[in-house]
C-alpha positions in Angstrom: -3.5 -8.1 -9.6 -6.7 -6.7 -8.1 -9.0 -4.9 -10.5 -12.3 -3.1 -10.6 -14.2 -6.4 -11.5 -13.5 -8.0 -8.1 -16.6 -9.5 -6.4 -17.7 -12.1 -4.0 -16.4 -12.3 -0.4 -13.1 -10.9 0.6 -13.0 -12.1 4.2 -11.3 -9.7 6.6 -8.8 -11.9 8.4 -8.0 -11.8 12.1 -4.4 -11.9 13.2 -3.9 -14.9 15.5 -1.8 -14.6 18.6 -0.6 -17.0 21.3 -1.7 -16.4 24.9 1.5 -14.6 25.6 0.8 -12.1 22.8 3.3 -13.6 20.3 2.3 -14.0 16.7 0.8 -17.4 16.1 2.2 -18.4 12.7 0.8 -21.9 12.6 -2.7 -20.5 13.1 -2.1 -18.2 10.1 -2.1 -21.3 7.9 -5.2 -22.9 9.5 -7.1 -19.6 9.4 -6.3 -19.1 5.8 -7.5 -22.6 5.0 -10.7 -22.1 7.1 -11.6 -19.0 5.1 -10.9 -20.6 1.7 -12.9 -23.7 2.6 -15.9 -21.6 3.3 -15.9 -19.8 0.0 -13.7 -16.7 0.3 -13.0 -15.3 -3.1 -10.3 -13.1 -1.6 -8.7 -12.2 1.7 -7.9 -8.9 3.4 -5.2 -8.9 6.0 -3.7 -6.2 8.4 -7.0 -4.3 8.5 -8.5 -2.7 11.6 -9.9 -6.0 12.7 -6.5 -7.6 12.0 -4.9 -5.5 14.8 -2.4 -4.1 12.3 -1.5 -1.2 14.5 -0.2 -3.6 17.2 2.2 -5.4 14.9 5.9 -4.5 14.3 7.1 -4.0 10.7 8.7 -7.4 10.8 5.6 -9.1 12.0 3.5 -7.4 9.3 5.9 -8.7 6.7 5.7 -12.2 8.2 1.9 -12.2 8.1 1.8 -11.0 4.5 4.3 -13.6 3.4 2.6 -16.5 5.2 -0.9 -15.7 4.0 0.1 -14.9 0.4 2.0 -18.1 0.2 -0.9 -20.1 1.5 -3.8 -18.5 -0.3 -4.8 -19.2 -3.9 -7.1 -16.2 -4.0 -6.3 -12.4 -4.2 -4.9 -11.0 -1.0 -5.4 -7.3 -0.1 -3.1 -5.8 2.5 -4.1 -2.9 4.8 -1.3 -0.4 4.7 -2.8 2.6 6.4 -0.3 4.7 8.4 0.1 8.3 9.5 2.7 9.1 6.8 3.1 8.3 3.1 6.6 6.8 3.6 5.3 4.0 5.8 2.4 3.4 3.4 4.7 3.2 0.4 7.2 0.9 2.2 4.6 -1.6 3.4 2.8 -1.5 0.0 6.1 -2.5 -1.7 6.6 -5.3 0.8 3.1 -6.5 0.2 3.4 -6.6 -3.6 6.8 -8.3 -3.4 5.4 -11.0 -1.3 2.5 -11.7 -3.6 -0.4 -9.4 -2.6 -3.0 -8.4 -5.2 -3.4 -4.9 -3.9 -3.4 -2.7 -0.8 -6.0 -0.8 1.2 -5.7 2.7 2.6 -7.9 4.4 5.2 -7.8 8.2 5.5 -6.1 9.7 8.6 -8.4 11.4 11.1 -6.9 14.8 10.5 -8.6 15.2 7.1 -11.5 17.6 7.6 -12.5 18.9 4.1 -13.3 17.4 0.8 -10.3 19.0 -0.7 -8.0 17.5 1.9 -9.4 14.0 1.4 -9.0 14.3 -2.4 -5.5 15.6 -2.1 -4.5 12.9 0.4 -5.6 10.1 -2.0 -4.0 11.9 -5.0 -0.7 11.9 -3.2 -1.1 8.3 -2.1 -1.9 7.3 -5.6 1.2 9.1 -6.9 3.4 7.3 -4.3 2.0 3.9 -5.1 2.2 4.2 -8.9 0.7 1.1 -10.6 -0.1 -0.8 -7.4 -3.9 -1.4 -7.2 -5.5 0.1 -4.2 -8.7 0.3 -2.2 -10.3 3.2 -0.4 -11.3 2.1 3.1 -14.3 4.2 4.0 -15.0 3.5 7.7 -16.0 6.9 9.2 -17.2 5.4 12.5 -13.6 4.5 13.2 -11.6 7.1 11.2 -13.8 10.0 11.9 -13.5 11.0 8.2 -16.7 11.4 6.2 -16.2 10.9 2.5 -19.1 12.1 0.3 -20.0 10.1 -2.8 -18.8 13.0 -5.0 -15.4 13.0 -3.3 -15.1 9.2 -3.9 -16.0 9.8 -7.6 -13.3 12.5 -7.8 -10.7 10.2 -6.2 -11.6 7.4 -8.7 -11.4 9.8 -11.7 -8.0 11.1 -10.6 -6.5 7.7 -9.7 -6.6 4.9 -12.3 -5.1 2.4 -9.8 -8.0 2.9 -7.4 -10.1 -0.1 -8.1 -12.3 -0.7 -5.1 -14.2 0.9 -2.3 -14.3 -0.9 1.0 -17.7 0.5 2.1 -18.3 0.7 5.8 -20.3 3.8 6.3 -23.4 3.6 8.4 -25.9 4.5 7.3 -24.4 4.1 3.9 -26.9 2.5 1.6 -27.6 5.8 -0.2 -23.9 6.2 -0.8 -23.8 2.9 -2.7 -26.8 3.9 -4.7 -25.3 7.3 -5.6 -22.1 5.7 -6.7 -23.8 3.2 -8.9 -26.1 5.8 -10.4 -23.0 7.8 -11.3 -21.5 4.7 -13.0 -24.6 4.2 -15.0 -24.2 7.7 -16.3 -20.6 7.2 -17.3 -18.4 7.5 -14.3 -15.7 4.8 -14.0 -17.1 1.8 -12.2 -15.1 0.3 -9.4 -15.8 -2.7 -7.1 -17.7 -2.0 -4.0 -17.4 -4.6 -1.2 -19.1 -3.9 2.2 -18.3 -4.4 5.8 -20.1 -3.7 9.1 -20.0 -7.3 10.0 -22.4 -8.2 7.3 -25.3 -6.5 9.1 -26.7 -4.9 5.9 -25.4 -7.3 3.3 -28.7 -8.0 1.7 -29.6 -4.3 1.3 -26.1 -3.5 0.1 -26.3 -6.1 -2.6 -29.7 -4.7 -3.7 -28.2 -1.2 -3.9 -25.4 -2.4 -6.2 -22.6 -3.7 -4.0 -20.4 -6.5 -5.5 -20.1 -8.5 -2.3 -18.7 -8.4 1.2 -15.5 -7.5 2.8 -15.9 -8.1 6.5 -14.8 -10.6 9.2 -18.0 -12.2 10.5 -17.0 -15.5 12.1 -19.4 -17.5 9.8 -18.1 -16.5 6.4 -20.2 -19.1 4.7 -23.2 -16.9 5.4 -21.7 -14.2 3.3 -20.7 -16.7 0.6 -24.3 -18.0 0.4 -26.1 -14.7 0.5 -23.9 -13.2 -2.2 -24.3 -16.3 -4.4 -28.0 -16.4 -4.0 -28.5 -12.6 -4.6 -26.4 -12.8 -7.7 -28.6 -15.7 -8.9 -31.7 -13.6 -8.2 -33.0 -15.8 -5.4 -33.6 -13.0 -2.8 -36.2 -15.0 -0.8 -33.8 -17.8 0.0 -30.9 -15.3 0.6 -33.1 -13.6 3.2 -33.8 -17.0 4.9 -30.1 -17.7 5.1 -29.3 -14.2 6.3 -32.1 -14.3 8.9 -30.7 -17.5 10.4 -27.4 -15.8 11.3 -28.9 -12.5 12.6 -28.6 -13.3 16.3 -24.8 -13.9 16.0 -24.3 -11.0 13.6 -26.0 -8.7 16.1 -24.0 -10.0 19.1 -20.7 -9.9 17.2 -21.2 -6.3 16.1 -20.9 -4.8 19.5 -18.5 -1.8 19.4 -15.4 -2.3 21.4 -16.0 -6.0 22.1 -16.6 -7.3 18.6 -13.1 -8.4 17.9 -12.9 -10.5 21.1 -16.2 -12.1 20.3 -15.2 -12.8 16.8 -11.9 -14.4 17.9 -13.6 -16.5 20.5 -16.0 -17.9 17.8 -13.1 -18.4 15.4 -11.2 -20.4 18.0 -14.3 -22.3 18.9 -14.7 -23.2 15.2 -11.1 -24.3 14.9 -9.9 -21.5 12.6 -7.3 -20.3 15.1 -5.8 -22.0 18.1 -6.4 -19.2 20.7 -8.8 -16.3 21.0 -6.1 -14.0 22.2 -6.4 -10.3 21.5 -3.1 -8.5 21.7 -2.8 -5.9 24.4 -4.3 -3.5 24.7 -7.5 -5.2 24.0 -10.8 -6.3 25.5 -11.4 -9.5 27.3 -14.6 -11.4 27.5 -16.3 -11.9 30.9 -17.7 -15.2 32.0 -21.2 -13.9 31.3 -20.3 -12.9 27.8 -18.8 -16.3 27.0 -22.0 -18.0 28.3 -24.1 -15.8 26.0 -21.9 -16.6 23.0 -22.0 -20.3 23.7 -25.8 -20.1 23.8 -25.9 -18.3 20.5 -23.5 -20.9 18.9 -25.6 -23.8 20.2 -28.8 -22.3 18.8 -27.1 -21.6 15.5 -25.8 -25.1 15.2 -29.4 -26.4 15.9 -30.8 -24.1 13.2 -28.3 -25.2 10.7 -28.9 -28.8 11.5 -32.6 -28.3 10.9 -32.2 -26.8 7.4 
């Protein structure tokens, strides 16, 4: 079961599809192996990057079952939905199939601190003892969650054990939460997203690691390990080596297609298909990605 001591790299997993849009179950296995071989300490599936909103309930259950059966690390399942009934139902399916916990993003209609707090209080009541994660991604959800609101949610919900931090700019939020923990507030795990763009600074501010889907998860593995060992200089060297690809992959709207192209190129999935509706890469974009990959391979070979 997931708890507040979780740390390391919980890779946000893509959902692989065949060219016709069907779920690619064979690639679920190879993708899981790919992430584990590159140091993932956990996996997060059916998140925003996992195209969860494009899956049927049966497909979601199939993905959960397949990944949980394959992985020997904790698996977090995204269960965000417009209503609590759907959240509760998918959460129960996830836990029955071996998940360690679930992740919930706030719906976009929450406008006040009181509404956000109330929403998560009700979610916690519906989930009971199931460990859960706050997904804080205001650039997508449109919901701004103040550090004080997060602290209230944590205080009111013992089963809330983690913050998936993806605010931008959000470094001050991490610092505020850790300062509050130092003064006695319950400490929960903080894992960070945004494609790893700010991972070094996030670790310095008190994050416990990464929860994102950058197509080179070994970067996150190495940076987190080096920062925990106090070797910031080498961690920066590793991080800097991947910056061109991190930058390119982080393009809003196109990032998932780029990430899937690289994952397919690296053999993690068989096809780079994004289920419709979704972006497609142009010939020019593919050429740019290939150039970046070639240069990355050359840099790594020189290390």
